[in-house]
N, C-alpha and C positions, 0 to 999 in steps of 0.2 A: 106473485111470489117475487119479492124484492131480494136483490141479491145478498144484503146483509144478512136475510134469513136462512141463506143456505146453509146446510150442516153435511159437511161430506164424511160419510160412514168410512170407519176404520177399512185400510185395504186388504188389512187381513179375512173381515168379513165380506170382500168381494171375491177374495181366494176361495172361500170356504164355499160360498152357494154359489160364486159363477153367474151364469145369464140369469138365473131367478134374481140376483141382487139388481141387476139392472133393470130388469122387466119390471123390479118393485118399485123402481124410482130412489136412488141414492141419497134426494136430499129432502128433508121435510120444512116445513113454514110455520109460523105464528102468524094466527088470524091480524090483519092490519092493524085493528084498533090497539089489540095486545102490544105490538110491536112498536106504534108510535108511542103509545105509555110509557115502556120501556125506553125508548131513543131518546124522549123530553124528560127523563127522571133527573132532577138535580143533583142527584148522587154521580152523574157522569159529567167528568172533568175532561172535556173533548180539546179545550185550549183553544177554541175557533178563533181568536181574536191572533193568537202569537201564531197559528199555523197559516194563516192567511199573511201575517206581517213576513213570516219567513218566506212565502211564497211570490211577493214583492208584485203583487194582482196591481195593475193599472187601469185606468179608464181606456176602453177599447178591445181589452183582452175578450179573446174567444176560450171559454172553459168549459169542459165536461166533467160533471160530478157523477163520476160510475159510481152505483148504486147509493142511489141520493138518498134512499131511505125517507124518513120524515122532513128532508131538508136541513137539518142542523148545519151545514156548511153552503147548501145552496143560496140559501137566501142572502146569509152574510157577503159570500163570494159575488152574489150578483149586485148587490149594494158596491162592493169595491170595486168593481170594473164600469159602473155604470158612468154616463147616462149611455155610450153606443157599445160597451162592450156586451156579448151577449153569454148567458149562464145556461149550459143545457144540462138539466136536471136527466138522467138517465135511470130507469130502472125498470124491472119485467113485469111488475105487478101496478095495472091501472088504477087502484084504490089508491097507492102511495102517491102516484103522480097526480091524481087531483087534490090530495090532501097537500103537495107543495103549492101545487097552483092555488089553491085558495089562500094559503097562508101568503104566498107572494102577494095576492090582491089585496088581502088587508093591508098589510102594510107597505101597499104603495109602490111595490117593485113591478116594472114595467117590460125590465129586459130579462126576463127569464121564460125558458122553454122547457117544456119537458118533452121526452124522448123514450117512447115504448121502447126497450131494448129486446133483445135476444139472447137466449143461453151463452152463446158463442161470440157476441157480437155488440157493441153499443148500439151499431144500426143509426150513425150521426148523420143527421142530413147535410153536412158541411166536412171538406178537407181541409179546414184553416186553423185548426186546433191550437193554441198555445199552451194548452196543459189541462192533460186528462188527470184527474185526480181521484183515487181509490184510496179512502179510509178503510182502514179492517175491514177491505171487500174482498180482497183477491184471493184469500185463504177459502173464501165460502165460494168459490167459483169453479166447478168442477174440472172443467178442460182450462186451464190456468193459461199454458202458453199459447193455446189456441186465440185465447182471448185478446191478450196484449198482443198478439200477432196482428189480428183484427183491428184493434185500436190503434195501430201503428197507421193504419191507411189513411186516418181520420187527421193525422198530425200535419204542423208544417215542418218543414225541413227542421228547423231547430227549435221546434215545439218540445215541452217537458211532459214527461209521462211519470207521476209522484206518487209513491207507495209509502202507507203507514201501514205496517202490521208489526205482528209477532214474530220471533224466534221461538222455538219449539221449549225451550230450556226457559222462556222468559213467563211460563204458564204452567200451572198444573195439567191443565187440560192440552198438554202437547202435541195429541194427534191431531188437532185442529189447525197449529199454526205453520207456517213457513218459514222455512230458514233463509235469510238473506243472500245466502250465498246462492242458493237456487233460483231466487228471483234475477239475482245477477247474473247465472247461466241464460235463463229463457230471455232476458233484456238483450243480453250480447248477440245471441241468436238473431235479433232482428236491427242490429249495431247501435242498440241505445246503450251506454253506459253510466255508470254513477256521477255526478257531475258535482252535487252536493249533500252532504248528511249530516242532518240537524240533530242536535244533542236535546230535544225538546223533552221526550217524555222519558221515564227512567224504564220502562217495560216494553216499549218498542221500537223499531227502527223507524227513520223518516228517512226517504232519500227522494232525490231528485236524478232522474234518468234521463240523458239527451244524446242525440246523435251529433257529432262532430261537423255541423254544419252553421253557416250564418252567424247568429249571434248567440251560438252555445257557449257555456260558460268552460267548456272541455279546452276551447278554441282561445279564452281569454288569457292573456299574459300570466304567467307565475300561478295559471291554476293546477298546475301540477297532475292534471287527468283527474282533478275531484279536491272538495275542499270538505273538510269537517266545520261545521259552525255550532256555536251553543246557541 
């Protein structure tokens, strides 16, 4: 079951059915094959090159693509940080990871590693991650704050946690999405603050969070605690 295929049930449903709802499992999934077809649809404009450009990836970086799914970002990111950077494609569906691994091999990508994560932790094998990347994934995780708390344990002191998601008012399916203000609160609880905000998507926010250490943008001269960028 891949992170991007989590469906969070209405909180009201949980209140109505109580323990029965939890026992029934709040989350549903699509078969891996069907999910891959959706993710690779030509109608999906992910702006992958533009996103990678905004992240300023460089050779030698260590990047975790959380909820990597079909690898839409994993493989291009791995190429951007080659030859000595490592891309960890993290998912909780082994079939999805097998697919990403096969795709990487077919494209000659040798610096991608797959990681079978858990519901509440990416379970990364290292603690020197430069960027943990969540593309429309966080809203699909049941225990969101617990997950970002766990992710922070694997980051470099000035590592970035990057969130791309939607505010409820930006989608007709408003119950699915997360307010950026809520994400800001969860991140602040672990001393990560909005360092850069990119206006790349008309219908979602794209925020890079950092702690004020090392080479953090938060400490750069004239940063003003964060920057809005086009």
